C-alpha positions in Angstrom: 0.0 0.0 0.0 2.9 2.3 0.6 4.0 1.9 -3.0 0.5 2.9 -4.3 0.5 5.9 -1.9 3.9 7.0 -3.2 2.7 6.6 -6.8 -0.3 8.8 -6.0 1.9 11.5 -4.6 4.4 11.3 -7.5 1.6 11.5 -10.0 0.0 14.5 -8.3 3.3 16.4 -8.1 4.1 15.6 -11.8 0.7 16.9 -12.9 1.1 20.0 -10.9 4.6 20.6 -12.4 3.5 20.1 -16.0 0.4 22.3 -15.4 2.5 25.1 -14.0 4.9 25.0 -17.0 2.0 25.2 -19.5 0.7 28.4 -17.9 4.0 30.3 -18.2 3.7 33.6 -20.1 3.4 33.2 -23.9 4.0 29.7 -25.3 4.8 29.2 -29.0 5.1 25.7 -30.6 7.2 24.5 -33.5 8.6 27.9 -34.2 11.8 29.5 -35.3 13.9 31.7 -32.9 15.3 34.9 -34.5 19.0 34.8 -35.3 19.1 38.5 -34.4 19.1 38.9 -30.7 18.1 35.3 -30.3 19.3 31.8 -31.5 22.3 31.4 -33.8 23.5 28.2 -35.4 26.4 26.0 -34.7 27.5 23.5 -37.3 24.6 21.3 -38.4 22.0 23.2 -36.3 19.0 25.2 -37.5 16.7 27.8 -36.0 13.4 26.0 -36.3 11.0 23.6 -34.5 11.5 25.1 -31.1 9.1 25.3 -28.2 9.5 28.9 -27.1 8.3 30.7 -23.9 8.4 34.6 -23.7 7.8 36.7 -20.6 4.8 39.0 -20.5 6.9 42.1 -21.0 8.8 40.5 -23.9 12.3 40.9 -22.3 12.9 37.2 -21.5 12.8 34.2 -23.8 13.5 30.5 -23.4 13.6 28.0 -26.3 13.9 24.2 -26.2 13.8 21.5 -28.8 14.9 18.0 -29.7 16.7 17.5 -33.0 19.0 15.1 -34.8 22.5 16.6 -35.1 23.9 16.9 -38.6 20.9 15.1 -40.2 18.0 16.4 -42.2 15.0 16.6 -41.9 14.7 18.0 -38.5 12.6 16.6 -35.7 9.3 18.5 -35.1 7.0 18.3 -32.1 3.6 16.5 -32.3 1.0 19.0 -33.5 -0.2 21.3 -30.8 2.1 19.7 -28.1 5.6 20.1 -26.7 6.5 16.4 -27.3 9.1 15.5 -29.8 9.4 12.0 -31.4 13.0 10.8 -31.7 14.4 7.7 -33.3 16.2 5.1 -31.2 19.3 5.1 -33.4 22.7 5.6 -31.9 26.1 7.0 -32.9 29.6 7.2 -31.3 30.7 10.6 -29.8 33.6 11.1 -27.5 34.2 7.4 -27.5 30.6 6.6 -26.2 27.5 5.1 -27.8 24.8 7.8 -27.5 21.6 8.8 -29.1 21.8 10.5 -32.5 19.4 13.2 -31.2 20.4 16.1 -28.9 18.4 18.6 -26.9 18.9 22.2 -27.9 18.3 25.3 -25.7 18.5 29.1 -26.0 18.3 31.7 -23.2 17.7 35.4 -24.0 17.4 38.1 -21.3 17.1 41.0 -23.7 14.6 39.6 -26.3 12.9 43.0 -26.7 16.1 45.1 -26.6 15.1 46.5 -23.2 16.3 43.8 -20.9 19.4 43.0 -18.9 22.5 40.9 -19.4 22.7 37.2 -18.4 24.2 38.0 -15.0 20.9 39.5 -13.8 19.5 36.0 -13.2 20.3 32.4 -12.2 19.5 29.4 -14.5 18.5 25.8 -14.2 18.3 23.0 -16.7 16.7 19.7 -15.6 16.8 16.5 -17.6 14.6 13.6 -16.3 15.1 10.1 -17.7 11.5 8.9 -17.2 12.5 5.3 -18.1 15.3 5.0 -15.6 13.8 7.4 -13.0 16.9 9.5 -13.0 17.2 13.3 -12.8 20.1 15.6 -13.5 19.9 19.3 -12.8 22.7 21.8 -13.7 23.4 25.4 -14.5 23.3 25.7 -18.3 25.6 28.8 -18.1 28.3 26.4 -16.8 28.7 24.9 -20.3 31.8 26.7 -21.4 31.4 25.9 -25.1 28.1 27.8 -25.5 27.8 30.5 -28.2 26.6 33.9 -27.0 25.6 37.3 -28.1 26.3 40.8 -26.6 26.1 44.5 -27.4 25.5 45.3 -31.1 24.2 41.8 -31.6 27.8 40.5 -31.9 28.0 36.7 -31.7 30.8 35.0 -29.9 31.3 31.4 -31.1 31.3 28.4 -28.8 34.9 27.7 -29.7 35.9 31.2 -28.7 34.0 31.0 -25.4 35.5 27.7 -24.7 39.0 29.1 -25.0 38.0 32.1 -22.8 36.7 29.8 -20.1 33.0 30.3 -20.9 30.4 32.9 -21.6 30.9 36.3 -20.0 27.6 36.8 -18.3 28.1 40.5 -17.6 28.6 41.4 -21.2 26.3 38.9 -23.0 22.5 38.8 -23.0 21.8 35.6 -24.8 23.4 32.1 -25.2 22.6 28.8 -26.9 24.0 25.2 -26.9 23.1 21.6 -27.7 23.7 18.6 -25.4 23.3 14.9 -25.6 21.7 13.0 -22.7 24.2 10.2 -23.1 27.4 12.2 -22.7 29.6 11.1 -19.9 32.9 12.5 -18.6 32.8 15.4 -21.0 34.6 18.4 -19.5 31.9 20.9 -20.2 28.8 18.8 -19.9 26.7 17.4 -17.0 27.2 13.9 -15.7 24.6 11.4 -14.5 25.2 10.7 -10.8 23.2 7.6 -10.0 23.2 4.1 -11.3 22.2 3.5 -14.9 23.2 4.9 -18.3 20.9 7.1 -20.3 19.8 5.3 -23.5 18.5 6.5 -26.9 15.4 4.3 -26.3 14.4 6.1 -23.0 11.7 8.8 -22.6 12.8 12.2 -21.3 11.3 15.4 -19.9 13.5 18.5 -20.0 12.9 21.8 -18.2 14.7 25.1 -18.6 14.3 27.9 -16.1 15.3 31.5 -15.4 15.4 32.1 -11.7 15.3 35.1 -9.5 18.9 35.8 -8.2 17.8 36.7 -4.7 15.0 34.3 -3.9 15.6 31.4 -6.4 11.9 31.7 -7.5 11.1 30.7 -11.1 10.8 33.8 -13.3 10.3 31.9 -16.6 10.1 28.2 -17.5 10.0 26.1 -20.6 9.7 22.3 -21.0 9.5 19.6 -23.6 9.1 15.8 -23.7 11.3 13.6 -25.9 9.8 10.2 -26.8 11.1 7.2 -28.7 9.1 4.5 -30.5 7.3 2.1 -28.1 8.0 4.3 -25.0 5.0 6.2 -23.4 5.3 10.0 -23.6 6.6 11.6 -20.4 3.3 13.3 -19.8 1.5 10.0 -20.3 3.7 8.3 -17.7 2.8 11.0 -15.2 -0.9 10.6 -15.9 -0.6 6.8 -15.6 1.1 7.3 -12.2 -1.7 9.5 -11.0 -4.4 7.1 -12.2 -2.7 4.2 -10.5 -2.5 6.2 -7.3 -6.1 7.1 -7.5 -7.1 3.5 -8.1 -5.1 2.4 -5.1 -6.7 4.9 -2.8 -10.2 3.8 -4.2 -9.3 0.1 -3.5 -8.1 1.0 0.0 -11.3 2.9 0.7 -13.5 0.0 -0.5 -11.6 -2.5 1.8 -12.1 -0.1 4.7 
């Protein structure tokens, strides 16, 4: 009975979390992020098919998507949703077998030209492997190979930022990068801390947040799901957990 009770709690928290994300400011699906004062390509990347959230005043913008690196056509989310369908194919990068798809993100604190530089806020990027039940949370500005943009819409490449030790948050107002959930022991990327290795066949939920520097409260949040063939969508998994929990409570009440 404890397991059913825990599932009910987990499902409720998940539904609350996803409902909160859906209500954040202005949400745009399957869209392009402007390359001026916004997203700018690395090799093999493109500006389209993002899930974009913009603050009410237009100054802050977050963008997330799943895509297959160096391969066309690009991945697109299911119509009217933030869920992306990715293949289970793998490739070798940095000596490891990883998914051919990556997750891409963009952060802009000056989207309307009247905002601040990146140092005005804190940031969080959370990757949840729904299949393994693992979660990794990290500061996306800690990825030293990110490309960025500053005054005059001058872009600094990821290679230049890497040689300089990372993005200068006090002079830049937007940044972008792409990561692979399978990367391990990569100097500028996050590592999975608990047992288990992320797989191309797993289902993922990814959340990107801008946080208030003083309170840590969420200022703006964006989220997507990445699903692979034969694996339930992250949102579906959460709903199933909630349903199982409700069923367990009903059975318990009937027995009483």
